[in-house]
N, C-alpha and C positions, 0 to 999 in steps of 0.2 A: 505493498501500499504506500503509494507516496504523497496522499494529503494530508494533513491534518485531520484526526479525528475530534470534534466537538462534542465534549460528556457535559451532559448538564447532570447535577446533581439536586434532585428536589429534596429539601428539608421540610418534613413533618413536624409540628410542634411537639417535643419529647422524643425526638429521633435520638437511634442510640449512636453516639460520637464514634467508638470504636468502630463500628460495620462504616462509617461513613471513611475515617482515616484508614480504613482498612483496605478499602475500595481506590481512593485517590493515590495514597503512597506507590503503589505498582507501575500506573501510570506516570506520576515523577520519577521514578527512578528509569525507566524508559526511556524517557527524553533524555535523561543524564547521561545514560550510558550508550546509547546511542548517538550522543552527539549532535542530536537534532530534534525538533519540536515534532514527535509524533502524534502527541495528544494537547489538549489544552482541557479545561473545564472550568465550570461556572456555576454558584451556588444559586438555588433558584426556593423560592417559597410562592406560594399560591398567589400572595396579593402584593410581596416586594417588599412585606413587614420582616422585622427581624424575627426567628423564633428562637424560643430556648431547647438544646437537647436534654437528655436525661441528666446528664451530671450539673445541669442548670447552667450552662453557659450559656451566653446570647449570642446568636449567629446572627450576622447581617447580611441577607444575601446581595450576590450581584445583580440579579433582575427578579422580575414577577415571572409568573409562566406567559402572561401576555407580550411581554417586550422581551424576549431571552433571544431572539432569532435565531438563527438554524442550528439544528441539533444533528448530529450522526448517530447518538446512543443517548437513552436518559434514564437516569436509575433513581427511581422513589425511596428514601432514606427511612423507612419507617423504626416505630419503638413503641412505649405502652400508650395506650388509648387510640392506636391509630383509628379506629372505626368513627373516631369523633371528627376525621380529618376531611370526611366524605363530603363531598358537594358538585352541584351539578355543574358548576363552572369548570372543576378539574375532573370529572367523568370526559366533558365533552371535548376539553383538549386533550387528554390519552387517547381518547377514539380519533380525535385528529391525526396525533402522531402515529399512530397503528394504519389509519388510510395511508399514510406518507411511507408506509414502510420503515420507520424510525425504529433502531433496537430498543425496546423496552425491557428495563429491568428493575429489579426491586430487593433492597436487603432487608433481614431483621422479618417486619411484619408489614413492609410495604407492598407485598403481594394481596393485601386487602382491597388495597386501592386500586389493583389493576383490575384485580377481578368485579371489582365494583363497577368499573367502567366496561365490562365485558371484553378485554382484550387479552384476556387469558384462556378463553374457550378454546379446545382443539391443541392446548400446549399443556406439556408436561411443567409442573411447578413446585416451588416447596417453600418453607417459611418457616420461623424460629419455632423449633419444637414444642413451646409452651403454648404455642397459640393454633397447633396443628388439628385437634380436634374439634375447636369452635369452627375453625377457618372450613373443616369437611364438612361441618353441621350446616353451617352456611351458604357452603357453594358446592353441593354433592355432585353435580356434574362435572366440575374439574378435575383432571387428573393430576392427583398431587401426589409426593414424593418424598420419602422420610431422608431420598439423600441430601447432604451437605449442601448443594448446590447444584442446580440445573439447567443448562444452557441447550435451549429446541428452538434451534432455525434463529428468529429475531428476539426471541424472548429468553432474559437472563434471569434467575432467582434464585435467591440464597437463602442460608439459615441466621445469618447474622455474626455477632462475635467478630473474629478474626476470618472468617472465611471468605469475605471479600475478596481478602487476599489472595487466596487459591484460586475463586473463579476469574480473577481478573489475569492472573498470570495465566492461567489455561486461553483465557483471552486473547492475550499478548503474543502465548506460543503460536496460537491458531493464525493470528494476523501477522505477524512479523517472521520468528522463528523460535526454535527452542532454545538456541544460544540465549538470544537476547533474554528470554524466560529464567533460563538455569542462572545466567550472570545478575539477575534481578534478586532469586532466592540467594546466592551469595552474600549480594550484600545486606541484604535483610537477616542473614543469619538463619533461614529456615530451608524445610526440605520441601 
């Protein structure tokens, strides 16, 4: 891939900071080790207003969902109380991204909002194990998995914690090379 991939991270109030950092850091290191910009990322919230992470850190986004510009991939960062973030505007925006064949992903509990928008139908998905039973009850028609992460065509979902790093390393390997993915692992002292 020669062009820079632009990734949006949609932060939901009370999102899990460790999942966000675990998703961004492999992208940053891919840029550093390759010596060129392979990825760029922007922080988004639905309205453009700051949100608090579950660790109470206040995060000011770069954009709202309406003024974020072009995205190649969008990853929803969920956490506790994600079902309270459902909205008509968010549903419509996610459906528009899906129609444009933008890669859609979710970490931790973000799969709830993708499911609510109807953009997980026909895709295998996962989310944090603590929420799996209630998710299956709310969306029995979806193919859920207990895997740590699922990459199914242009949908990427993961259970949260530090697992987004594994998911992003897999994506980097697929889009660039196993040598780059391995070098990132070496830099992060992980397998």
